[in-house]
PDB file with one MODEL, atoms N, CA, C and O in Angstrom:
MODEL        1
ATOM      1  N   UNK A   1      90.023 134.729  94.870  1.00  0.00           N
ATOM      2  CA  UNK A   1      89.862 133.523  94.054  1.00  0.00           C
ATOM      3  C   UNK A   1      90.022 133.895  92.592  1.00  0.00           C
ATOM      4  O   UNK A   1      89.603 134.965  92.151  1.00  0.00           O
ATOM      5  N   UNK A   2      90.629 132.996  91.863  1.00  0.00           N
ATOM      6  CA  UNK A   2      90.877 133.231  90.442  1.00  0.00           C
ATOM      7  C   UNK A   2      89.572 133.163  89.645  1.00  0.00           C
ATOM      8  O   UNK A   2      88.649 132.428  89.994  1.00  0.00           O
ATOM      9  N   UNK A   3      89.521 133.943  88.575  1.00  0.00           N
ATOM     10  CA  UNK A   3      88.352 133.932  87.694  1.00  0.00           C
ATOM     11  C   UNK A   3      88.586 133.102  86.443  1.00  0.00           C
ATOM     12  O   UNK A   3      87.640 132.577  85.855  1.00  0.00           O
ATOM     13  N   UNK A   4      89.822 132.985  86.044  1.00  0.00           N
ATOM     14  CA  UNK A   4      90.156 132.275  84.803  1.00  0.00           C
ATOM     15  C   UNK A   4      90.207 130.775  85.078  1.00  0.00           C
ATOM     16  O   UNK A   4      90.715 130.335  86.110  1.00  0.00           O
ATOM     17  N   UNK A   5      89.673 130.001  84.140  1.00  0.00           N
ATOM     18  CA  UNK A   5      89.550 128.557  84.330  1.00  0.00           C
ATOM     19  C   UNK A   5      90.919 127.894  84.543  1.00  0.00           C
ATOM     20  O   UNK A   5      91.069 127.037  85.414  1.00  0.00           O
ATOM     21  N   UNK A   6      91.896 128.288  83.757  1.00  0.00           N
ATOM     22  CA  UNK A   6      93.224 127.672  83.878  1.00  0.00           C
ATOM     23  C   UNK A   6      93.865 128.010  85.228  1.00  0.00           C
ATOM     24  O   UNK A   6      94.586 127.194  85.804  1.00  0.00           O
ATOM     25  N   UNK A   7      93.596 129.213  85.721  1.00  0.00           N
ATOM     26  CA  UNK A   7      94.146 129.611  87.018  1.00  0.00           C
ATOM     27  C   UNK A   7      93.501 128.802  88.141  1.00  0.00           C
ATOM     28  O   UNK A   7      94.174 128.421  89.099  1.00  0.00           O
ATOM     29  N   UNK A   8      92.192 128.537  88.023  1.00  0.00           N
ATOM     30  CA  UNK A   8      91.508 127.707  89.006  1.00  0.00           C
ATOM     31  C   UNK A   8      92.091 126.304  89.020  1.00  0.00           C
ATOM     32  O   UNK A   8      92.286 125.711  90.081  1.00  0.00           O
ATOM     33  N   UNK A   9      92.367 125.779  87.832  1.00  0.00           N
ATOM     34  CA  UNK A   9      92.945 124.432  87.733  1.00  0.00           C
ATOM     35  C   UNK A   9      94.336 124.407  88.380  1.00  0.00           C
ATOM     36  O   UNK A   9      94.674 123.463  89.095  1.00  0.00           O
ATOM     37  N   UNK A  10      95.130 125.433  88.130  1.00  0.00           N
ATOM     38  CA  UNK A  10      96.479 125.467  88.705  1.00  0.00           C
ATOM     39  C   UNK A  10      96.414 125.459  90.232  1.00  0.00           C
ATOM     40  O   UNK A  10      97.231 124.815  90.890  1.00  0.00           O
ATOM     41  N   UNK A  11      95.444 126.172  90.789  1.00  0.00           N
ATOM     42  CA  UNK A  11      95.291 126.199  92.247  1.00  0.00           C
ATOM     43  C   UNK A  11      94.989 124.796  92.765  1.00  0.00           C
ATOM     44  O   UNK A  11      95.579 124.348  93.749  1.00  0.00           O
ATOM     45  N   UNK A  12      94.069 124.110  92.097  1.00  0.00           N
ATOM     46  CA  UNK A  12      93.712 122.754  92.514  1.00  0.00           C
ATOM     47  C   UNK A  12      94.888 121.795  92.387  1.00  0.00           C
ATOM     48  O   UNK A  12      95.153 120.997  93.286  1.00  0.00           O
ATOM     49  N   UNK A  13      95.583 121.882  91.271  1.00  0.00           N
ATOM     50  CA  UNK A  13      96.719 120.981  91.025  1.00  0.00           C
ATOM     51  C   UNK A  13      97.828 121.233  92.043  1.00  0.00           C
ATOM     52  O   UNK A  13      98.440 120.290  92.544  1.00  0.00           O
ATOM     53  N   UNK A  14      98.085 122.494  92.347  1.00  0.00           N
ATOM     54  CA  UNK A  14      99.148 122.789  93.306  1.00  0.00           C
ATOM     55  C   UNK A  14      98.764 122.315  94.709  1.00  0.00           C
ATOM     56  O   UNK A  14      99.633 121.901  95.476  1.00  0.00           O
ATOM     57  N   UNK A  15      97.469 122.371  95.056  1.00  0.00           N
ATOM     58  CA  UNK A  15      97.029 121.855  96.355  1.00  0.00           C
ATOM     59  C   UNK A  15      97.228 120.343  96.438  1.00  0.00           C
ATOM     60  O   UNK A  15      97.679 119.825  97.459  1.00  0.00           O
ATOM     61  N   UNK A  16      96.889 119.640  95.357  1.00  0.00           N
ATOM     62  CA  UNK A  16      97.044 118.181  95.332  1.00  0.00           C
ATOM     63  C   UNK A  16      98.512 117.810  95.470  1.00  0.00           C
ATOM     64  O   UNK A  16      98.866 116.914  96.237  1.00  0.00           O
ATOM     65  N   UNK A  17      99.359 118.497  94.729  1.00  0.00           N
ATOM     66  CA  UNK A  17     100.797 118.199  94.787  1.00  0.00           C
ATOM     67  C   UNK A  17     101.396 118.539  96.147  1.00  0.00           C
ATOM     68  O   UNK A  17     102.267 117.822  96.639  1.00  0.00           O
ATOM     69  N   UNK A  18     100.938 119.621  96.749  1.00  0.00           N
ATOM     70  CA  UNK A  18     101.437 120.002  98.073  1.00  0.00           C
ATOM     71  C   UNK A  18     101.071 118.936  99.105  1.00  0.00           C
ATOM     72  O   UNK A  18     101.880 118.599  99.970  1.00  0.00           O
ATOM     73  N   UNK A  19      99.863 118.411  99.010  1.00  0.00           N
ATOM     74  CA  UNK A  19      99.443 117.348  99.936  1.00  0.00           C
ATOM     75  C   UNK A  19     100.265 116.083  99.725  1.00  0.00           C
ATOM     76  O   UNK A  19     100.667 115.428 100.686  1.00  0.00           O
ATOM     77  N   UNK A  20     100.513 115.743  98.461  1.00  0.00           N
ATOM     78  CA  UNK A  20     101.328 114.560  98.167  1.00  0.00           C
ATOM     79  C   UNK A  20     102.741 114.739  98.710  1.00  0.00           C
ATOM     80  O   UNK A  20     103.293 113.836  99.339  1.00  0.00           O
ATOM     81  N   UNK A  21     103.320 115.909  98.461  1.00  0.00           N
ATOM     82  CA  UNK A  21     104.677 116.172  98.947  1.00  0.00           C
ATOM     83  C   UNK A  21     104.738 116.131 100.466  1.00  0.00           C
ATOM     84  O   UNK A  21     105.706 115.634 101.041  1.00  0.00           O
ATOM     85  N   UNK A  22     103.699 116.656 101.116  1.00  0.00           N
ATOM     86  CA  UNK A  22     103.671 116.669 102.575  1.00  0.00           C
ATOM     87  C   UNK A  22     103.636 115.242 103.123  1.00  0.00           C
ATOM     88  O   UNK A  22     104.306 114.931 104.108  1.00  0.00           O
ATOM     89  N   UNK A  23     102.853 114.382 102.478  1.00  0.00           N
ATOM     90  CA  UNK A  23     102.757 112.988 102.922  1.00  0.00           C
ATOM     91  C   UNK A  23     104.098 112.274 102.733  1.00  0.00           C
ATOM     92  O   UNK A  23     104.528 111.516 103.603  1.00  0.00           O
ATOM     93  N   UNK A  24     104.743 112.512 101.615  1.00  0.00           N
ATOM     94  CA  UNK A  24     106.030 111.866 101.342  1.00  0.00           C
ATOM     95  C   UNK A  24     107.089 112.350 102.335  1.00  0.00           C
ATOM     96  O   UNK A  24     107.847 111.546 102.877  1.00  0.00           O
ATOM     97  N   UNK A  25     107.142 113.671 102.573  1.00  0.00           N
ATOM     98  CA  UNK A  25     108.113 114.218 103.523  1.00  0.00           C
ATOM     99  C   UNK A  25     107.889 113.674 104.927  1.00  0.00           C
ATOM    100  O   UNK A  25     108.845 113.390 105.649  1.00  0.00           O
ATOM    101  N   UNK A  26     106.641 113.530 105.306  1.00  0.00           N
ATOM    102  CA  UNK A  26     106.318 112.998 106.620  1.00  0.00           C
ATOM    103  C   UNK A  26     106.824 111.562 106.763  1.00  0.00           C
ATOM    104  O   UNK A  26     107.371 111.192 107.803  1.00  0.00           O
ATOM    105  N   UNK A  27     106.639 110.761 105.720  1.00  0.00           N
ATOM    106  CA  UNK A  27     107.122 109.381 105.748  1.00  0.00           C
ATOM    107  C   UNK A  27     108.636 109.302 105.844  1.00  0.00           C
ATOM    108  O   UNK A  27     109.182 108.461 106.558  1.00  0.00           O
ATOM    109  N   UNK A  28     109.308 110.186 105.118  1.00  0.00           N
ATOM    110  CA  UNK A  28     110.773 110.210 105.148  1.00  0.00           C
ATOM    111  C   UNK A  28     111.264 110.605 106.544  1.00  0.00           C
ATOM    112  O   UNK A  28     112.196 109.999 107.074  1.00  0.00           O
ATOM    113  N   UNK A  29     110.635 111.616 107.132  1.00  0.00           N
ATOM    114  CA  UNK A  29     111.048 112.062 108.462  1.00  0.00           C
ATOM    115  C   UNK A  29     110.856 110.955 109.499  1.00  0.00           C
ATOM    116  O   UNK A  29     111.689 110.778 110.389  1.00  0.00           O
ATOM    117  N   UNK A  30     109.761 110.218 109.378  1.00  0.00           N
ATOM    118  CA  UNK A  30     109.506 109.109 110.294  1.00  0.00           C
ATOM    119  C   UNK A  30     110.581 108.036 110.146  1.00  0.00           C
ATOM    120  O   UNK A  30     111.075 107.502 111.139  1.00  0.00           O
ATOM    121  N   UNK A  31     110.941 107.722 108.895  1.00  0.00           N
ATOM    122  CA  UNK A  31     111.966 106.706 108.648  1.00  0.00           C
ATOM    123  C   UNK A  31     113.307 107.136 109.233  1.00  0.00           C
ATOM    124  O   UNK A  31     114.029 106.321 109.807  1.00  0.00           O
ATOM    125  N   UNK A  32     113.637 108.412 109.089  1.00  0.00           N
ATOM    126  CA  UNK A  32     114.899 108.935 109.627  1.00  0.00           C
ATOM    127  C   UNK A  32     114.897 108.849 111.160  1.00  0.00           C
ATOM    128  O   UNK A  32     115.896 108.471 111.770  1.00  0.00           O
ATOM    129  N   UNK A  33     113.755 109.206 111.773  1.00  0.00           N
ATOM    130  CA  UNK A  33     113.656 109.150 113.231  1.00  0.00           C
ATOM    131  C   UNK A  33     113.849 107.723 113.739  1.00  0.00           C
ATOM    132  O   UNK A  33     114.443 107.516 114.797  1.00  0.00           O
ATOM    133  N   UNK A  34     113.350 106.740 112.991  1.00  0.00           N
ATOM    134  CA  UNK A  34     113.502 105.341 113.402  1.00  0.00           C
ATOM    135  C   UNK A  34     114.971 104.939 113.400  1.00  0.00           C
ATOM    136  O   UNK A  34     115.414 104.192 114.272  1.00  0.00           O
ATOM    137  N   UNK A  35     115.728 105.435 112.419  1.00  0.00           N
ATOM    138  CA  UNK A  35     117.164 105.121 112.362  1.00  0.00           C
ATOM    139  C   UNK A  35     117.858 105.672 113.603  1.00  0.00           C
ATOM    140  O   UNK A  35     118.586 104.952 114.287  1.00  0.00           O
ATOM    141  N   UNK A  36     117.631 106.941 113.887  1.00  0.00           N
ATOM    142  CA  UNK A  36     118.316 107.563 115.012  1.00  0.00           C
ATOM    143  C   UNK A  36     117.820 107.024 116.361  1.00  0.00           C
ATOM    144  O   UNK A  36     118.580 106.987 117.329  1.00  0.00           O
ATOM    145  N   UNK A  37     116.564 106.611 116.425  1.00  0.00           N
ATOM    146  CA  UNK A  37     116.054 106.000 117.659  1.00  0.00           C
ATOM    147  C   UNK A  37     116.759 104.674 117.914  1.00  0.00           C
ATOM    148  O   UNK A  37     117.103 104.363 119.055  1.00  0.00           O
ATOM    149  N   UNK A  38     116.977 103.883 116.852  1.00  0.00           N
ATOM    150  CA  UNK A  38     117.687 102.610 116.996  1.00  0.00           C
ATOM    151  C   UNK A  38     119.145 102.843 117.388  1.00  0.00           C
ATOM    152  O   UNK A  38     119.710 102.086 118.179  1.00  0.00           O
ATOM    153  N   UNK A  39     119.749 103.889 116.833  1.00  0.00           N
ATOM    154  CA  UNK A  39     121.133 104.217 117.177  1.00  0.00           C
ATOM    155  C   UNK A  39     121.220 104.616 118.654  1.00  0.00           C
ATOM    156  O   UNK A  39     122.130 104.190 119.365  1.00  0.00           O
ATOM    157  N   UNK A  40     120.275 105.429 119.104  1.00  0.00           N
ATOM    158  CA  UNK A  40     120.273 105.854 120.510  1.00  0.00           C
ATOM    159  C   UNK A  40     120.056 104.674 121.455  1.00  0.00           C
ATOM    160  O   UNK A  40     120.581 104.653 122.568  1.00  0.00           O
ATOM    161  N   UNK A  41     119.271 103.686 120.993  1.00  0.00           N
ATOM    162  CA  UNK A  41     119.003 102.505 121.809  1.00  0.00           C
ATOM    163  C   UNK A  41     120.144 101.486 121.725  1.00  0.00           C
ATOM    164  O   UNK A  41     120.100 100.450 122.389  1.00  0.00           O
ATOM    165  N   UNK A  42     121.157 101.774 120.915  1.00  0.00           N
ATOM    166  CA  UNK A  42     122.310 100.885 120.724  1.00  0.00           C
ATOM    167  C   UNK A  42     121.905  99.540 120.125  1.00  0.00           C
ATOM    168  O   UNK A  42     122.521  98.519 120.435  1.00  0.00           O
ATOM    169  N   UNK A  43     120.902  99.523 119.290  1.00  0.00           N
ATOM    170  CA  UNK A  43     120.415  98.305 118.639  1.00  0.00           C
ATOM    171  C   UNK A  43     120.903  98.307 117.192  1.00  0.00           C
ATOM    172  O   UNK A  43     120.291  98.905 116.307  1.00  0.00           O
ATOM    173  N   UNK A  44     122.030  97.616 116.980  1.00  0.00           N
ATOM    174  CA  UNK A  44     122.680  97.683 115.669  1.00  0.00           C
ATOM    175  C   UNK A  44     121.851  97.027 114.569  1.00  0.00           C
ATOM    176  O   UNK A  44     121.776  97.558 113.462  1.00  0.00           O
ATOM    177  N   UNK A  45     121.234  95.896 114.848  1.00  0.00           N
ATOM    178  CA  UNK A  45     120.436  95.198 113.840  1.00  0.00           C
ATOM    179  C   UNK A  45     119.239  96.046 113.409  1.00  0.00           C
ATOM    180  O   UNK A  45     118.944  96.155 112.218  1.00  0.00           O
ATOM    181  N   UNK A  46     118.559  96.640 114.375  1.00  0.00           N
ATOM    182  CA  UNK A  46     117.404  97.484 114.056  1.00  0.00           C
ATOM    183  C   UNK A  46     117.846  98.738 113.306  1.00  0.00           C
ATOM    184  O   UNK A  46     117.145  99.213 112.413  1.00  0.00           O
ATOM    185  N   UNK A  47     118.999  99.267 113.668  1.00  0.00           N
ATOM    186  CA  UNK A  47     119.503 100.474 113.004  1.00  0.00           C
ATOM    187  C   UNK A  47     119.809 100.197 111.536  1.00  0.00           C
ATOM    188  O   UNK A  47     119.498 101.011 110.666  1.00  0.00           O
ATOM    189  N   UNK A  48     120.421  99.044 111.264  1.00  0.00           N
ATOM    190  CA  UNK A  48     120.739  98.712 109.872  1.00  0.00           C
ATOM    191  C   UNK A  48     119.478  98.492 109.049  1.00  0.00           C
ATOM    192  O   UNK A  48     119.394  98.918 107.897  1.00  0.00           O
ATOM    193  N   UNK A  49     118.506  97.828 109.645  1.00  0.00           N
ATOM    194  CA  UNK A  49     117.231  97.603 108.949  1.00  0.00           C
ATOM    195  C   UNK A  49     116.513  98.925 108.696  1.00  0.00           C
ATOM    196  O   UNK A  49     115.984  99.156 107.609  1.00  0.00           O
ATOM    197  N   UNK A  50     116.498  99.791 109.711  1.00  0.00           N
ATOM    198  CA  UNK A  50     115.853 101.088 109.565  1.00  0.00           C
ATOM    199  C   UNK A  50     116.588 101.951 108.538  1.00  0.00           C
ATOM    200  O   UNK A  50     115.967 102.733 107.818  1.00  0.00           O
ATOM    201  N   UNK A  51     117.910 101.804 108.477  1.00  0.00           N
ATOM    202  CA  UNK A  51     118.697 102.559 107.503  1.00  0.00           C
ATOM    203  C   UNK A  51     118.325 102.164 106.079  1.00  0.00           C
ATOM    204  O   UNK A  51     118.203 103.019 105.202  1.00  0.00           O
ATOM    205  N   UNK A  52     118.146 100.864 105.855  1.00  0.00           N
ATOM    206  CA  UNK A  52     117.753 100.390 104.522  1.00  0.00           C
ATOM    207  C   UNK A  52     116.388 100.968 104.141  1.00  0.00           C
ATOM    208  O   UNK A  52     116.195 101.436 103.019  1.00  0.00           O
ATOM    209  N   UNK A  53     115.454 100.930 105.077  1.00  0.00           N
ATOM    210  CA  UNK A  53     114.111 101.464 104.807  1.00  0.00           C
ATOM    211  C   UNK A  53     114.138 102.970 104.577  1.00  0.00           C
ATOM    212  O   UNK A  53     113.459 103.474 103.682  1.00  0.00           O
ATOM    213  N   UNK A  54     114.914 103.689 105.375  1.00  0.00           N
ATOM    214  CA  UNK A  54     114.999 105.139 105.238  1.00  0.00           C
ATOM    215  C   UNK A  54     115.655 105.527 103.917  1.00  0.00           C
ATOM    216  O   UNK A  54     115.221 106.465 103.248  1.00  0.00           O
ATOM    217  N   UNK A  55     116.704 104.794 103.548  1.00  0.00           N
ATOM    218  CA  UNK A  55     117.389 105.068 102.282  1.00  0.00           C
ATOM    219  C   UNK A  55     116.433 104.877 101.108  1.00  0.00           C
ATOM    220  O   UNK A  55     116.406 105.684 100.178  1.00  0.00           O
ATOM    221  N   UNK A  56     115.660 103.817 101.160  1.00  0.00           N
ATOM    222  CA  UNK A  56     114.688 103.544 100.110  1.00  0.00           C
ATOM    223  C   UNK A  56     113.650 104.658 100.021  1.00  0.00           C
ATOM    224  O   UNK A  56     113.335 105.132  98.929  1.00  0.00           O
ATOM    225  N   UNK A  57     113.123 105.071 101.160  1.00  0.00           N
ATOM    226  CA  UNK A  57     112.104 106.126 101.178  1.00  0.00           C
ATOM    227  C   UNK A  57     112.666 107.441 100.650  1.00  0.00           C
ATOM    228  O   UNK A  57     111.995 108.164  99.914  1.00  0.00           O
ATOM    229  N   UNK A  58     113.897 107.739 101.031  1.00  0.00           N
ATOM    230  CA  UNK A  58     114.509 108.992 100.581  1.00  0.00           C
ATOM    231  C   UNK A  58     114.803 108.971  99.089  1.00  0.00           C
ATOM    232  O   UNK A  58     114.622 109.979  98.406  1.00  0.00           O
ATOM    233  N   UNK A  59     115.253 107.832  98.579  1.00  0.00           N
ATOM    234  CA  UNK A  59     115.513 107.724  97.142  1.00  0.00           C
ATOM    235  C   UNK A  59     114.228 107.879  96.330  1.00  0.00           C
ATOM    236  O   UNK A  59     114.229 108.500  95.267  1.00  0.00           O
ATOM    237  N   UNK A  60     113.144 107.316  96.832  1.00  0.00           N
ATOM    238  CA  UNK A  60     111.855 107.447  96.146  1.00  0.00           C
ATOM    239  C   UNK A  60     111.394 108.903  96.157  1.00  0.00           C
ATOM    240  O   UNK A  60     110.888 109.408  95.155  1.00  0.00           O
ATOM    241  N   UNK A  61     111.570 109.568  97.290  1.00  0.00           N
ATOM    242  CA  UNK A  61     111.187 110.974  97.388  1.00  0.00           C
ATOM    243  C   UNK A  61     112.018 111.826  96.431  1.00  0.00           C
ATOM    244  O   UNK A  61     111.506 112.765  95.821  1.00  0.00           O
ATOM    245  N   UNK A  62     113.285 111.497  96.305  1.00  0.00           N
ATOM    246  CA  UNK A  62     114.174 112.214  95.387  1.00  0.00           C
ATOM    247  C   UNK A  62     113.733 112.000  93.939  1.00  0.00           C
ATOM    248  O   UNK A  62     113.730 112.935  93.139  1.00  0.00           O
ATOM    249  N   UNK A  63     113.363 110.773  93.612  1.00  0.00           N
ATOM    250  CA  UNK A  63     112.935 110.465  92.252  1.00  0.00           C
ATOM    251  C   UNK A  63     111.651 111.203  91.884  1.00  0.00           C
ATOM    252  O   UNK A  63     111.432 111.534  90.719  1.00  0.00           O
ATOM    253  N   UNK A  64     110.807 111.459  92.878  1.00  0.00           N
ATOM    254  CA  UNK A  64     109.549 112.160  92.631  1.00  0.00           C
ATOM    255  C   UNK A  64     109.713 113.678  92.692  1.00  0.00           C
ATOM    256  O   UNK A  64     108.758 114.417  92.453  1.00  0.00           O
ATOM    257  N   UNK A  65     110.913 114.138  93.008  1.00  0.00           N
ATOM    258  CA  UNK A  65     111.174 115.571  93.002  1.00  0.00           C
ATOM    259  C   UNK A  65     110.809 116.283  94.285  1.00  0.00           C
ATOM    260  O   UNK A  65     110.724 117.511  94.310  1.00  0.00           O
ATOM    261  N   UNK A  66     110.591 115.524  95.363  1.00  0.00           N
ATOM    262  CA  UNK A  66     110.234 116.147  96.627  1.00  0.00           C
ATOM    263  C   UNK A  66     111.481 116.748  97.278  1.00  0.00           C
ATOM    264  O   UNK A  66     111.426 117.839  97.846  1.00  0.00           O
ATOM    265  N   UNK A  67     112.595 116.035  97.193  1.00  0.00           N
ATOM    266  CA  UNK A  67     113.867 116.509  97.727  1.00  0.00           C
ATOM    267  C   UNK A  67     114.881 116.615  96.604  1.00  0.00           C
ATOM    268  O   UNK A  67     114.794 115.897  95.608  1.00  0.00           O
ATOM    269  N   UNK A  68     115.848 117.518  96.769  1.00  0.00           N
ATOM    270  CA  UNK A  68     116.952 117.625  95.822  1.00  0.00           C
ATOM    271  C   UNK A  68     117.899 116.440  96.017  1.00  0.00           C
ATOM    272  O   UNK A  68     118.062 115.947  97.133  1.00  0.00           O
ATOM    273  N   UNK A  69     118.513 115.991  94.940  1.00  0.00           N
ATOM    274  CA  UNK A  69     119.352 114.788  95.025  1.00  0.00           C
ATOM    275  C   UNK A  69     120.544 114.970  95.955  1.00  0.00           C
ATOM    276  O   UNK A  69     120.950 114.021  96.626  1.00  0.00           O
ATOM    277  N   UNK A  70     121.108 116.163  96.007  1.00  0.00           N
ATOM    278  CA  UNK A  70     122.255 116.385  96.896  1.00  0.00           C
ATOM    279  C   UNK A  70     121.837 116.365  98.365  1.00  0.00           C
ATOM    280  O   UNK A  70     122.595 115.916  99.225  1.00  0.00           O
ATOM    281  N   UNK A  71     120.638 116.848  98.645  1.00  0.00           N
ATOM    282  CA  UNK A  71     120.118 116.818 100.009  1.00  0.00           C
ATOM    283  C   UNK A  71     119.958 115.379 100.471  1.00  0.00           C
ATOM    284  O   UNK A  71     120.345 115.024 101.584  1.00  0.00           O
ATOM    285  N   UNK A  72     119.383 114.558  99.604  1.00  0.00           N
ATOM    286  CA  UNK A  72     119.179 113.147  99.933  1.00  0.00           C
ATOM    287  C   UNK A  72     120.522 112.446 100.118  1.00  0.00           C
ATOM    288  O   UNK A  72     120.698 111.675 101.061  1.00  0.00           O
ATOM    289  N   UNK A  73     121.462 112.713  99.224  1.00  0.00           N
ATOM    290  CA  UNK A  73     122.777 112.080  99.311  1.00  0.00           C
ATOM    291  C   UNK A  73     123.475 112.455 100.619  1.00  0.00           C
ATOM    292  O   UNK A  73     124.088 111.605 101.265  1.00  0.00           O
ATOM    293  N   UNK A  74     123.382 113.717 101.003  1.00  0.00           N
ATOM    294  CA  UNK A  74     124.019 114.183 102.240  1.00  0.00           C
ATOM    295  C   UNK A  74     123.397 113.518 103.466  1.00  0.00           C
ATOM    296  O   UNK A  74     124.111 113.061 104.359  1.00  0.00           O
ATOM    297  N   UNK A  75     122.076 113.464 103.506  1.00  0.00           N
ATOM    298  CA  UNK A  75     121.399 112.875 104.659  1.00  0.00           C
ATOM    299  C   UNK A  75     121.674 111.375 104.763  1.00  0.00           C
ATOM    300  O   UNK A  75     121.884 110.857 105.860  1.00  0.00           O
ATOM    301  N   UNK A  76     121.673 110.677 103.625  1.00  0.00           N
ATOM    302  CA  UNK A  76     121.959 109.237 103.628  1.00  0.00           C
ATOM    303  C   UNK A  76     123.393 108.992 104.083  1.00  0.00           C
ATOM    304  O   UNK A  76     123.657 108.068 104.852  1.00  0.00           O
ATOM    305  N   UNK A  77     124.310 109.816 103.608  1.00  0.00           N
ATOM    306  CA  UNK A  77     125.712 109.670 103.975  1.00  0.00           C
ATOM    307  C   UNK A  77     125.902 109.836 105.483  1.00  0.00           C
ATOM    308  O   UNK A  77     126.625 109.062 106.111  1.00  0.00           O
ATOM    309  N   UNK A  78     125.258 110.837 106.052  1.00  0.00           N
ATOM    310  CA  UNK A  78     125.401 111.087 107.488  1.00  0.00           C
ATOM    311  C   UNK A  78     124.776 109.965 108.320  1.00  0.00           C
ATOM    312  O   UNK A  78     125.321 109.547 109.342  1.00  0.00           O
ATOM    313  N   UNK A  79     123.616 109.489 107.851  1.00  0.00           N
ATOM    314  CA  UNK A  79     122.969 108.383 108.578  1.00  0.00           C
ATOM    315  C   UNK A  79     123.823 107.130 108.512  1.00  0.00           C
ATOM    316  O   UNK A  79     123.993 106.437 109.515  1.00  0.00           O
ATOM    317  N   UNK A  80     124.360 106.838 107.336  1.00  0.00           N
ATOM    318  CA  UNK A  80     125.185 105.645 107.167  1.00  0.00           C
ATOM    319  C   UNK A  80     126.416 105.710 108.052  1.00  0.00           C
ATOM    320  O   UNK A  80     126.791 104.721 108.681  1.00  0.00           O
ATOM    321  N   UNK A  81     127.040 106.873 108.099  1.00  0.00           N
ATOM    322  CA  UNK A  81     128.229 107.045 108.934  1.00  0.00           C
ATOM    323  C   UNK A  81     127.891 106.816 110.404  1.00  0.00           C
ATOM    324  O   UNK A  81     128.663 106.195 111.134  1.00  0.00           O
ATOM    325  N   UNK A  82     126.742 107.314 110.834  1.00  0.00           N
ATOM    326  CA  UNK A  82     126.313 107.166 112.228  1.00  0.00           C
ATOM    327  C   UNK A  82     126.082 105.694 112.557  1.00  0.00           C
ATOM    328  O   UNK A  82     126.501 105.213 113.609  1.00  0.00           O
ATOM    329  N   UNK A  83     125.412 104.983 111.647  1.00  0.00           N
ATOM    330  CA  UNK A  83     125.129 103.564 111.884  1.00  0.00           C
ATOM    331  C   UNK A  83     126.430 102.757 111.858  1.00  0.00           C
ATOM    332  O   UNK A  83     126.615 101.855 112.675  1.00  0.00           O
ATOM    333  N   UNK A  84     127.321 103.073 110.937  1.00  0.00           N
ATOM    334  CA  UNK A  84     128.578 102.332 110.824  1.00  0.00           C
ATOM    335  C   UNK A  84     129.497 102.548 112.021  1.00  0.00           C
ATOM    336  O   UNK A  84     130.321 101.686 112.329  1.00  0.00           O
ATOM    337  N   UNK A  85     129.367 103.689 112.702  1.00  0.00           N
ATOM    338  CA  UNK A  85     130.182 103.952 113.892  1.00  0.00           C
ATOM    339  C   UNK A  85     129.808 103.037 115.042  1.00  0.00           C
ATOM    340  O   UNK A  85     130.604 102.827 115.958  1.00  0.00           O
ATOM    341  N   UNK A  86     128.593 102.488 114.999  1.00  0.00           N
ATOM    342  CA  UNK A  86     128.149 101.598 116.069  1.00  0.00           C
ATOM    343  C   UNK A  86     128.935 100.299 116.093  1.00  0.00           C
ATOM    344  O   UNK A  86     129.075  99.681 117.148  1.00  0.00           O
ATOM    345  N   UNK A  87     129.447  99.879 114.948  1.00  0.00           N
ATOM    346  CA  UNK A  87     130.115  98.563 114.841  1.00  0.00           C
ATOM    347  C   UNK A  87     131.397  98.501 115.629  1.00  0.00           C
ATOM    348  O   UNK A  87     132.067  97.469 115.638  1.00  0.00           O
TER     349      UNK A  87
ENDMDL
END
């Protein structure tokens, strides 16, 4: 355990941020799974709705610095292509 006050604070702050990032990543993963579940079920309307929700969640995560912007762009592009192939 750290003895210096600033080091103790950094430990606490990094724990809080790690928990926040974990919650955001979990939400994004759930949204992505819903898109692919709708695609597997051949439900085009649900897939498009889930895609909109997943895109929104991923963009928010990117804005907060949880994911790199290129990672988000790549994942959104692949999901969109998958959903568009259903048509």
